[in-house]
BABA-377197 format. One record per residue (C-alpha): residue in three letters; x, y, z. Coordinates in steps of 0.2 Angstrom, whole numbers, plus 2048, in hexadecimal, padded with zeros to 3 digits. Example, Ala and Ser with C-alpha at 12.3 -4.5 7.8 and 13.67 -1.06 7.14 Angstrom:
2
  code    X    Y    Z
   ALA  83E  7EA  827
   SER  844  7FB  824
This chain:
746
  code    X    Y    Z
   MET  800  800  800
   GLU  806  811  7FC
   ASN  80C  81B  80B
   GLY  801  82A  810
   ALA  7F1  820  810
   ARG  7E7  81F  820
   PRO  7EA  80F  82B
   CYS  7DE  801  828
   GLU  7D3  7FB  836
   GLU  7D7  7EA  83C
   ARG  7CC  7DC  834
   PRO  7C6  7CD  83E
   PRO  7D2  7BD  83D
   SER  7C5  7B4  834
   ALA  7C8  7BE  824
   LEU  7CC  7B4  815
   ALA  7DF  7B3  811
   ALA  7E9  7A9  804
   THR  7FB  7A3  804
   VAL  806  7A9  7F6
   THR  817  7A1  7F3
   GLU  824  7AB  7E9
   GLY  836  7A7  7E8
   ALA  83C  7A0  7F9
   ALA  82E  7AA  803
   LYS  81D  7A5  808
   ILE  811  7B3  80D
   VAL  7FF  7B4  813
   PHE  7F5  7C0  808
   PRO  7E3  7C5  80C
   ASN  7D6  7C3  7FE
   ALA  7CF  7D4  802
   ASN  7D8  7E2  7F9
   GLU  7DF  7EA  809
   VAL  7F2  7E7  805
   PHE  7F9  7E9  7F4
   TYR  801  7DA  7EB
   ASN  803  7D7  7D9
   PRO  80A  7C6  7D3
   VAL  80E  7CD  7C2
   GLN  81D  7D6  7C9
   GLU  826  7C6  7CE
   PHE  833  7CB  7C0
   ASN  836  7DB  7C9
   ARG  839  7D3  7DA
   ASP  844  7C5  7D2
   LEU  84F  7D2  7C9
   THR  850  7DD  7D9
   CYS  857  7CE  7E3
   ALA  864  7CA  7D5
   VAL  869  7DC  7D5
   ILE  86B  7DE  7E8
   THR  875  7CE  7E9
   GLU  882  7D4  7DC
   PHE  882  7E5  7E5
   ALA  885  7DC  7F6
   ARG  893  7D2  7ED
   ILE  89C  7E2  7E8
   HIS  898  7EC  7F8
   LEU  89E  7DE  804
   GLY  8AC  7D9  7F9
   THR  8B5  7E9  7FD
   LYS  8B4  7E4  80F
   GLY  8BB  7D3  80C
   ILE  8AA  7CA  80E
   GLN  8A4  7BD  802
   ILE  892  7B8  7FF
   LYS  88B  7A7  7FC
   VAL  87B  7A5  7F1
   PRO  871  795  7F2
   ARG  874  789  7E3
   GLU  881  795  7DC
   LYS  890  78C  7D5
   ASP  89F  78C  7E0
   LEU  8A9  799  7D6
   GLN  8B4  7A6  7DF
   LYS  8AF  7B7  7D9
   VAL  8BC  7C5  7DC
   SER  8B9  7D8  7DB
   GLU  8BB  7E1  7CB
   ASN  8C9  7EC  7D2
   LEU  8D5  7DD  7D5
   SER  8E3  7DC  7C9
   GLU  8E9  7CC  7C0
   GLN  8F7  7C9  7CD
   GLU  8EB  7CA  7DC
   GLU  8DF  7BE  7D3
   GLU  8ED  7B1  7D1
   LYS  8F2  7B3  7E3
   ALA  8E0  7B0  7E9
   GLU  8DF  7A0  7DE
   GLN  8EF  799  7E6
   LYS  8E9  79C  7F7
   GLU  8D9  793  7F3
   THR  8E2  784  7EC
   GLU  8EF  782  7FA
   ASN  8E6  782  80A
   LEU  8D5  787  810
   ALA  8D5  795  81D
   PRO  8CE  791  82E
   ARG  8BB  794  82F
   GLU  8BE  7A2  83B
   GLN  8C8  7AC  82F
   THR  8BC  7AA  820
   ARG  8AF  7B8  81F
   THR  8A0  7B2  816
   ALA  88E  7B8  816
   ALA  880  7AB  813
   VAL  86E  7AD  80F
   GLY  863  7AF  81F
   GLU  871  7B4  82A
   ILE  875  7C5  832
   CYS  884  7CD  82B
   GLU  88B  7DA  837
   GLU  893  7E4  829
   GLY  885  7E0  81D
   LEU  878  7EA  814
   ARG  86B  7F4  81C
   VAL  85B  7F3  811
   LEU  84B  7FE  812
   GLU  83B  7F9  809
   GLY  831  809  80B
   LEU  821  802  804
   ALA  821  7F0  809
   ALA  80E  7EC  808
   SER  80D  7D9  80C
   GLY  820  7D9  80F
   LEU  823  7CC  801
   ARG  832  7D5  7FA
   SER  83B  7D8  80B
   ILE  838  7C5  810
   ARG  840  7C0  7FF
   PHE  84F  7CB  802
   ALA  852  7C2  813
   LEU  850  7B1  80C
   GLU  859  7B3  7FB
   VAL  866  7C1  7FC
   PRO  875  7BE  807
   GLY  87F  7CB  810
   LEU  871  7D5  819
   GLN  872  7DD  82A
   CYS  85F  7E2  82B
   VAL  850  7E5  820
   VAL  843  7F2  825
   ALA  832  7EE  81E
   ASN  829  7FE  820
   ASP  817  803  81C
   ALA  80A  810  821
   SER  7FC  804  823
   ALA  7F9  7FC  833
   ARG  7F1  7ED  82B
   ALA  800  7EB  81F
   VAL  80C  7EC  82E
   GLU  802  7DF  837
   LEU  802  7D4  827
   ILE  815  7D6  826
   ASP  818  7D1  837
   ARG  80E  7C1  834
   ASN  817  7BD  825
   VAL  828  7C0  82D
   GLN  824  7B4  83B
   LEU  81D  7A7  82E
   ASN  82E  7A7  824
   GLY  839  7A8  834
   VAL  843  7B8  82F
   ALA  83E  7C2  83E
   HIS  851  7C4  842
   LEU  854  7CD  831
   VAL  843  7D6  82D
   GLN  83D  7E4  838
   PRO  82A  7E9  834
   ASN  828  7FC  836
   GLN  819  807  835
   ALA  81D  819  82F
   ASP  81B  824  821
   ALA  82A  820  815
   ARG  82E  832  812
   MET  830  836  825
   LEU  839  826  828
   MET  846  82A  81B
   TYR  848  83C  820
   GLN  84C  835  832
   HIS  85B  82B  82A
   GLN  864  83A  822
   LYS  873  838  82D
   ALA  882  82F  825
   SER  882  822  833
   GLU  870  81E  832
   ARG  86E  81D  81F
   PHE  869  80D  816
   ASP  873  804  80A
   VAL  864  7FF  7FF
   ILE  853  807  7FD
   ASP  846  7FF  7F3
   LEU  836  80A  7EE
   ASP  828  801  7E5
   PRO  819  80C  7E8
   TYR  808  80B  7DF
   GLY  80A  818  7D2
   SER  817  825  7D2
   PRO  826  825  7DE
   ALA  828  838  7DC
   PRO  823  83D  7EE
   PHE  830  831  7F5
   LEU  83F  836  7EA
   ASP  845  845  7F4
   ALA  846  83B  804
   ALA  84D  82B  7FC
   VAL  85D  834  7F4
   GLN  861  83B  806
   ALA  85F  82A  80F
   VAL  86A  81F  804
   ASN  87C  81D  80A
   ASP  88A  823  7FF
   GLY  88C  817  7F1
   GLY  87C  80F  7F6
   LEU  86F  807  7EB
   LEU  85E  80F  7E7
   CYS  850  804  7DF
   VAL  841  80D  7D8
   THR  831  807  7CF
   CYS  825  812  7C5
   THR  814  80B  7C0
   ASP  80D  81C  7BA
   MET  811  818  7A8
   ALA  803  822  7A0
   VAL  80B  832  7A8
   LEU  81D  82D  7A3
   ALA  819  827  792
   GLY  812  839  78C
   ASN  7FF  838  78F
   ASN  800  846  79C
   GLY  810  850  799
   GLU  80B  85D  7A6
   THR  808  850  7B3
   CYS  819  849  7AF
   TYR  821  859  7B1
   SER  819  85C  7C2
   LYS  81F  84B  7C9
   TYR  830  849  7C0
   GLY  835  85A  7BA
   ALA  834  855  7A8
   MET  828  855  799
   ALA  825  844  792
   LEU  821  842  77F
   LYS  817  836  776
   SER  822  82B  76B
   ARG  827  819  767
   ALA  836  81B  773
   CYS  82A  820  782
   HIS  830  812  78D
   GLU  842  816  78C
   MET  83E  829  78E
   ALA  834  824  79E
   LEU  844  81C  7A5
   ARG  84E  82B  7A1
   ILE  842  837  7A8
   VAL  842  82D  7B9
   LEU  855  82D  7B9
   HIS  855  840  7B6
   SER  849  843  7C4
   LEU  854  838  7D0
   ASP  864  842  7CB
   LEU  85B  852  7CD
   HIS  855  84E  7DF
   ALA  867  848  7E3
   ASN  86F  858  7DC
   CYS  866  862  7E9
   TYR  871  85A  7F7
   GLN  881  859  7ED
   ARG  87E  847  7E8
   PHE  87D  83F  7D7
   VAL  877  82E  7D0
   VAL  87F  820  7C6
   PRO  873  815  7BD
   LEU  877  802  7BF
   LEU  868  7FB  7B6
   SER  858  802  7AE
   ILE  84A  7F7  7A8
   SER  839  7FA  7A0
   ALA  82E  7EB  7A2
   ASP  81B  7E7  7A1
   PHE  812  7F7  7A8
   TYR  820  7FE  7B2
   VAL  832  804  7B2
   ARG  83F  7FF  7BF
   VAL  850  808  7C2
   PHE  85F  804  7CC
   VAL  86B  812  7D0
   ARG  879  815  7DC
   ILE  87A  826  7E6
   PHE  88B  82E  7E8
   THR  890  83F  7F0
   GLY  89C  84B  7E8
   GLN  89A  85D  7E4
   ALA  8A6  85C  7D5
   LYS  89C  84E  7CD
   VAL  88C  857  7D0
   LYS  892  865  7C4
   SER  891  859  7B5
   SER  87F  854  7B8
   ALA  879  862  7AC
   SER  883  85A  79E
   LYS  87A  84A  7A1
   GLN  869  851  79E
   ALA  862  855  78D
   LEU  852  85C  785
   VAL  849  852  777
   PHE  844  85A  767
   GLN  838  84E  75E
   CYS  82F  851  74D
   VAL  81C  84E  74E
   GLY  81C  849  73B
   CYS  82A  83C  739
   GLY  82F  839  74B
   ALA  842  83E  749
   PHE  849  843  759
   TYR  858  84D  75F
   LEU  860  850  770
   GLN  867  860  777
   ARG  872  85F  786
   LEU  86E  86C  794
   GLY  881  86E  798
   LYS  891  86C  790
   ALA  8A1  864  799
   SER  8B2  867  790
   ARG  8C4  865  796
   ASP  8D1  873  794
   PRO  8E3  870  78F
   GLY  8E7  86E  7A2
   GLY  8DC  85F  7A4
   ARG  8CF  868  7AE
   THR  8BC  866  7AA
   LYS  8B3  876  7A5
   PHE  8A0  877  7A6
   SER  896  883  79B
   ALA  884  884  794
   ALA  881  87B  784
   CYS  87C  883  773
   GLY  86D  87F  76A
   PRO  860  87B  764
   PRO  866  86D  758
   VAL  856  86E  74D
   THR  84E  87B  741
   PRO  83D  882  745
   GLU  836  875  738
   CYS  83C  863  736
   GLU  849  862  728
   HIS  841  851  722
   CYS  82E  854  722
   GLY  82C  866  726
   GLN  822  863  736
   ARG  824  86C  747
   HIS  82E  865  756
   GLN  828  861  767
   LEU  833  865  776
   GLY  835  858  784
   GLY  840  854  793
   PRO  84C  857  79B
   ILE  851  844  79B
   TRP  860  83B  7A0
   ALA  86B  83A  791
   ASP  87A  830  798
   PRO  87A  81C  798
   ILE  86C  814  7A2
   HIS  876  804  7A6
   ASP  886  7FF  7AD
   LEU  88B  7F1  7A1
   ASP  898  7EA  7AD
   PHE  88B  7E8  7BB
   VAL  87E  7E2  7B0
   GLY  88A  7D5  7A9
   ARG  88D  7CF  7BB
   VAL  87A  7CD  7BE
   LEU  878  7C4  7AE
   GLU  886  7B8  7B2
   ALA  87F  7B4  7C3
   VAL  86E  7B0  7BD
   THR  874  7A6  7AE
   THR  87F  79B  7B9
   ASN  871  798  7C6
   PRO  861  798  7BB
   GLY  857  78F  7C8
   ARG  858  79D  7D5
   PHE  84A  7A7  7CE
   HIS  839  7A3  7C5
   THR  83C  7B0  7B8
   SER  84E  7AC  7B5
   LYS  84B  7AA  7A2
   ARG  844  7BB  7A0
   ILE  852  7C3  7AA
   GLN  85E  7BB  79F
   GLY  855  7C1  78F
   VAL  853  7D3  795
   LEU  865  7D5  79C
   SER  86C  7CC  78C
   VAL  865  7DA  781
   VAL  86D  7E7  78D
   THR  87E  7DF  78B
   GLU  882  7D4  77C
   SER  893  7CC  779
   THR  896  7D7  769
   LEU  897  7E9  768
   THR  88B  7E9  759
   SER  87D  7E0  763
   GLN  87D  7E8  775
   GLU  871  7F6  779
   LEU  87A  805  775
   PRO  87E  80E  785
   ASP  882  81F  77E
   VAL  873  820  772
   PRO  863  827  77B
   LEU  852  821  774
   TYR  84E  817  764
   TYR  843  816  755
   THR  838  807  751
   LEU  836  7FD  741
   ASP  824  800  73F
   GLN  826  813  742
   LEU  832  816  734
   SER  828  80C  727
   SER  817  813  72C
   THR  81E  825  72A
   ILE  821  823  718
   HIS  813  816  715
   CYS  81E  808  70E
   ASN  820  7F6  712
   THR  82A  7F2  722
   PRO  83B  7EB  71F
   SER  841  7DD  72B
   LEU  84B  7E1  73A
   LEU  85A  7D9  733
   GLN  859  7E2  723
   LEU  858  7F3  72C
   ARG  866  7EF  738
   SER  871  7E8  72A
   ALA  86F  7F8  720
   LEU  874  803  72F
   LEU  883  7F8  732
   HIS  888  7F9  71F
   ALA  887  80C  720
   GLY  893  80C  72F
   PHE  887  80F  73D
   ARG  884  806  74D
   VAL  874  7FE  751
   SER  86C  7F4  75F
   LEU  85C  7ED  767
   SER  853  7F4  776
   HIS  84C  7EA  784
   ALA  83E  7F6  785
   CYS  837  7F2  774
   LYS  838  7E3  769
   ASN  839  7EC  758
   ALA  844  7FB  75E
   VAL  852  802  753
   LYS  85F  80A  75F
   THR  86C  812  754
   ASP  879  820  753
   ALA  874  824  741
   PRO  86D  836  73F
   PRO  85B  837  739
   LEU  861  83D  728
   ALA  86A  82C  725
   LEU  85C  823  72C
   TRP  84F  82A  720
   ASP  85C  828  712
   ILE  85B  815  716
   MET  848  815  716
   ARG  848  81F  705
   CYS  853  811  6FE
   TRP  847  804  705
   GLU  838  80D  6FD
   LYS  840  80C  6EC
   GLU  840  7F9  6EE
   CYS  82E  7F9  6F4
   PRO  827  808  6EB
   VAL  819  812  6F3
   LYS  80A  81A  6E9
   ARG  80F  82C  6EA
   GLU  800  832  6E2
   ARG  7F6  82D  6F1
   LEU  801  837  6FD
   SER  7FC  849  702
   GLU  809  856  6FD
   SER  80A  85C  70F
   SER  80C  84B  717
   PRO  81D  846  71F
   ALA  81E  837  713
   PHE  81C  842  703
   ARG  82A  84E  709
   ILE  836  840  70F
   LEU  834  836  6FF
   ALA  836  846  6F4
   VAL  848  847  6F8
   GLU  854  83B  6F0
   PRO  85F  831  6FC
   ARG  871  836  6FD
   LEU  876  825  705
   LYS  875  815  6FC
   ALA  86E  808  708
   ASN  874  7F5  707
   PHE  866  7E9  70E
   ASN  871  7DA  70D
   ILE  870  7D0  71D
   ARG  87F  7D1  727
   GLY  884  7C3  734
   ASP  886  7CF  742
   ALA  875  7D7  73F
   ASN  86D  7CA  749
   PRO  872  7CB  75B
   SER  874  7BB  765
   SER  866  7BE  771
   ARG  85A  7BE  762
   GLN  862  7AF  75A
   GLN  860  7A5  76B
   GLY  84E  7AB  76D
   LEU  851  7B1  77E
   LYS  841  7B6  788
   ARG  83E  7C9  78A
   PHE  82C  7CA  78B
   GLN  822  7BE  796
   ALA  811  7B7  792
   ASN  802  7BC  79C
   PRO  804  7B4  7AD
   GLU  7F2  7B4  7B1
   ALA  7E1  7BA  7AA
   ASN  7DE  7CD  7AB
   TRP  7F0  7D0  7B0
   GLY  7F7  7E1  7B2
   PRO  7F7  7EF  7BE
   ARG  7EC  7EB  7CD
   PRO  7E0  7F7  7D6
   ARG  7E7  801  7E5
   ALA  7E5  7F9  7F6
   ARG  7D6  801  7FF
   PRO  7D4  804  812
   GLY  7C8  7F7  819
   GLY  7CD  7EA  80C
   LYS  7BD  7E9  802
   ALA  7BF  7DA  7F7
   ALA  7BB  7DD  7E4
   SER  7A9  7D9  7E1
   LYS  7A3  7CE  7D2
   ASP  79D  7DD  7C9
   LEU  7AE  7E5  7CB
   GLU  7B7  7D6  7C5
   GLU  7AB  7D4  7B6
   ARG  7AE  7E7  7B2
   ARG  7C1  7E4  7B2
   ARG  7BF  7D5  7A7
   LEU  7B5  7DF  79A
   LEU  7C1  7ED  79A
   GLN  7D0  7E2  796
   ASN  7D5  7E6  784
   LYS  7C8  7F3  783
   ARG  7D1  7FB  774
   LYS  7D0  7EB  76A
   GLU  7C0  7E8  761
   PRO  7B8  7D7  764
   ALA  7B8  7CA  756
   GLU  7A8  7CC  74C
   ASP  79D  7BE  748
   PRO  79F  7BA  735
   ALA  78C  7B9  732
   GLN  78A  7CA  73B
   ARG  798  7D1  730
   ALA  790  7CB  720
   ALA  780  7D2  725
   ARG  788  7E3  729
   LEU  791  7E4  719
   LYS  781  7E0  70F
   THR  77A  7F1  715
   PHE  787  7FA  70B
   PRO  785  7FC  6F8
   CYS  792  7F5  6ED
   LYS  79B  803  6E3
   ARG  7A1  7F8  6D5
   PHE  78F  7F2  6D3
   LYS  789  804  6D0
   GLU  798  807  6C4
   GLY  793  7F6  6BB
   THR  7A4  7EE  6BE
   CYS  7A0  7E2  6CC
   GLN  7A2  7D0  6C6
   ARG  79F  7C7  6D6
   GLY  78C  7C7  6D5
   ASP  783  7BF  6E4
   GLN  794  7BB  6EC
   CYS  798  7CD  6EE
   CYS  798  7D1  701
   TYR  790  7E2  6FD
   SER  77E  7E6  6F8
   HIS  779  7E6  6E5
   SER  767  7EC  6E8
   PRO  763  7FD  6E1
   ALA  761  80B  6EE
   THR  750  80D  6F5
   PRO  749  81F  6F3
   VAL  744  827  702
   ALA  731  82B  703
   ASP  72B  83C  706
   THR  725  83E  718
   PRO  71A  84C  71D
   LEU  721  858  729
   MET  71B  856  73A
   ASP  717  865  746
   CYS  722  867  755
   PRO  718  860  764
   GLU  71E  86F  76E
   THR  717  87C  762
   ILE  704  880  760
   THR  701  883  74D
   ASP  6F2  88B  746
   ILE  6F1  88E  733
   SER  6E5  89C  730
   PRO  6DF  89F  71E
   ARG  6DF  8B2  71E
   PRO  6E6  8BA  72E
   GLU  6E5  8CC  731
   ALA  6F3  8D8  72E
   ALA  6FB  8E4  73B
   ASP  6ED  8F0  73A
   GLY  6DF  8E4  73A
   GLY  6DD  8E2  727
   PRO  6E2  8D3  71D
   ALA  6F5  8D0  71B
   GLY  6FD  8CD  70B
   SER  6FB  8BC  702
   GLY  70A  8B0  702
   VAL  713  8B9  711
   PRO  714  8AD  71F
   VAL  711  8B4  730
   ILE  715  8AE  742
   ASN  706  8B2  74C
   LEU  708  8B2  75F
   GLY  6F5  8B1  762
   HIS  6F3  8C3  767
   THR  6EB  8D2  75D
   ARG  6F1  8E4  75E
   HIS  6E4  8F0  765
   THR  6DE  8FC  757
   GLY  6E7  90C  756
   ALA  6F4  907  763
   ALA  707  90A  760
   MET  712  8FC  765
   ALA  725  8FD  768
   THR  731  8F2  75E
   THR  733  8E1  768
   GLU  742  8D5  766
   LEU  73E  8C4  75F
   SER  746  8BD  76F
   ALA  735  8C0  777
   LEU  72D  8B2  76C
   ARG  724  8A5  776
   PRO  724  895  76C
   SER  716  88E  776
   LEU  70A  89C  76F
   LEU  710  89C  75D
   GLN  704  89A  74F
   LEU  707  89A  73D
   ALA  6FC  8A3  731
   ALA  6FC  8A7  71E
   LEU  6F9  8B9  71A
   GLY  6EB  8BF  70E
   THR  6ED  8D0  706
   ALA  6FE  8D6  704
   PRO  704  8E5  70F
   PRO  70A  8F5  707
   THR  71B  8F6  700
   LEU  726  8FE  70D
   ALA  738  905  70D
   LEU  745  8F9  714
   ARG  750  8FF  722
   TYR  75D  8F7  72D
   HIS  759  8F3  73F
   PRO  765  8EE  74D
   HIS  760  8DD  754
   PRO  769  8D1  760
   PHE  768  8C2  754
   LEU  75E  8C8  745
   ASN  767  8D8  740
   SER  76D  8DE  72F
   VAL  77B  8D2  72D
   TYR  781  8C7  71E
   ILE  77D  8B5  722
   GLY  784  8AD  712
   PRO  77E  8AA  701
   ALA  76B  8A7  6FE
   GLY  766  896  6F8
   PRO  756  88C  6F6
   PHE  759  883  707
   SER  75E  892  711
   ILE  752  898  71F
   PHE  752  8AA  718
   PRO  751  8AC  706
   ASN  75C  8BB  706
   SER  76E  8BC  70D
   ARG  76B  8CC  716
   LEU  75E  8CE  723
   LYS  754  8DF  724
   ARG  746  8E5  72E
   ARG  736  8EC  726
   PRO  72C  8F9  731
   SER  71C  8F2  737
   HIS  70C  8F9  72F
   GLY  706  8FF  740
   ASP  715  909  742
   LEU  713  911  731
   ASP  701  915  734
   LEU  705  91E  744
   ALA  715  926  741
   GLU  714  92B  72E
   GLY  702  92A  72A
   HIS  703  91D  71D
   GLN  6F4  913  718
   PRO  6F4  901  714
   GLN  6F5  8FE  701
   LYS  6EB  8F0  6F9
   GLY  6F2  8E6  6EB
   ALA  704  8E7  6EF
   PRO  70F  8D8  6EB
   PRO  716  8CE  6FA
   ARG  727  8D4  6FF
   GLY  72E  8C7  70C
   ILE  72A  8BF  71D
   SER  71F  8C9  729
   THR  721  8C5  73C
   ARG  717  8CA  74B
   ALA  71E  8C9  75C
   LEU  718  8CD  76E
   ASP  71E  8DC  776
   ALA  725  8DD  787
   THR  714  8E0  78F
   GLY  70C  8D1  787
   GLU  6FD  8DC  782
   GLY  701  8DE  770
   PHE  70D  8DA  762
   THR  719  8E2  756
   GLN  71A  8DC  744
   PHE  72B  8DA  73B
   ALA  72E  8D6  729
   TYR  73D  8CF  720
   SER  741  8D3  70E
   ALA  740  8C6  701
   PRO  749  8C6  6F0
   ALA  741  8D0  6E2
């Protein structure tokens, strides 16, 4: 459970519980959702045990302590800083005589090592990870399993007693941030801190970088991939201090954003990070970094960060370092601001604009020597972890035996095979063909553990698009179908300067791909993925909620349509070739060959909310007959004879009282004049047409006959032709009406 939540109330002992076995640990887990547990992250926990084991081997090796791992081959491993002569002397001592047991300093699993590692799991939940550390990682002094939930701490204590590791694991109830802030002193810091929260670890990073010992290990998990992958750039900036971009390389960008955030927090306290291993797996990212203290090294942190300029059209990206580190003739390092930007306002390939993202960590995200040690330990002892095959597959991609195969450490981000081909709308070349073309051109290329069809290369975008232009010549695109403003048209309009060679090279296929090593696990269970957050009180998921979760799985994928339903649906569409007389399939055509059925004329129905009354010959404004052919909106009121009424806005119309009537004798021809009106003033409303509401494009107001009779002394003239639409509306008092007329074309 994430820290900061309210402590849960104690549940009765009769609450249902299940026993979960993972690795060497066995825990009791309540069926109710009151303590968080996700079995899918077994790979995460296995990898963490392997990394901490190798870190303990290095850390205790400097103190002359050797660790013993169960079922590991009896091979003497020496530290990396030993010279060849020291290695020979160590081998001679082993072969001559064994030293007395009192003189050999070894650390075994499950035993307390006085000079061993002090480990903190800040968000322990059920305590499974801490118990696995105690049972599977040698060289530990103590493990603090902390959680803010009282129910979680109670469960941790129960599981610790069940596994018999009470001498190593110490349950603790506190806010993880306050606990780490209380261990800022150098003598009280932890050697290893593991943070695996539900969602974002951002609230805990500031305290974590201060509570780790100098040279200690910090392990961080992030499951808020929607934020880190670019769906909410502003949220990513508020949590990690960087803008995430939507791209095919979003998973590696997420790793680099987390590393940037960690280094930024550490720099505030004159500390810096050194990444050991950074993994993107399933629905989360996992980073392992070491924290060091040094003011001189902190100055170079700016040169390790970079902004990302990414084209929205073709996806080409460029990196701009924030700082610049250079050496003067005296050998001293000089730091200065970098110059940029590296792009023009418009993309030189497709003419589209650039998006700005970052800052991100631009230095290597792995320590290849350390990753090699972890891979060797897992390979020589494959039965130690349940996910050993996947660990071997992922780490083998990170570090291959040949330079042309290993994941390039100095090349941030990557392209994907489908992205390059879809941009220019051409067929997709095979991965080996594209890798071979890059190798023939003299560039480096590698895979990426984060994406199975990734192309990580040091080739500039210009060379990469030249290779794709050469591929398009072998698989031509119908350019007449391309829009002149599309990225594909502009890219293909340029002739390639580089002549690509797509012949397969032997070193284009890395060994991990040839061996078919497992990098992506199969779905371990139904409806797998991120689990719901643990809730106080531990309300178990109802059947309705489980059914809803099942229905929401693969919600972006359309379910398979029944063939009979699909055939019936297609029969509702007319066949275009049948209309042209070119369809030769006859009755076997999946579309309809029946002629279109004409739509019968339906009489117009009156609106149920409007009372209509068609009068054969309504009266005019002065009581006489109105002009024939001029429709009138009659509001059901008559004007008092000889009374002058003020002009009233049409907004005073009351639809429930409207009555339609046809005028009889036409009113006299009157002069047109403009009249300001809120919505029917003298404005141009577009060209007049047969289907427009008003037959004229400009609305004008005709003075009412009553106004003319009183103001100008005019008398109604009989026999005048109709001039437009006459309208009568209620005045503000509701006792009379005012008539309006709108001109019609002559």
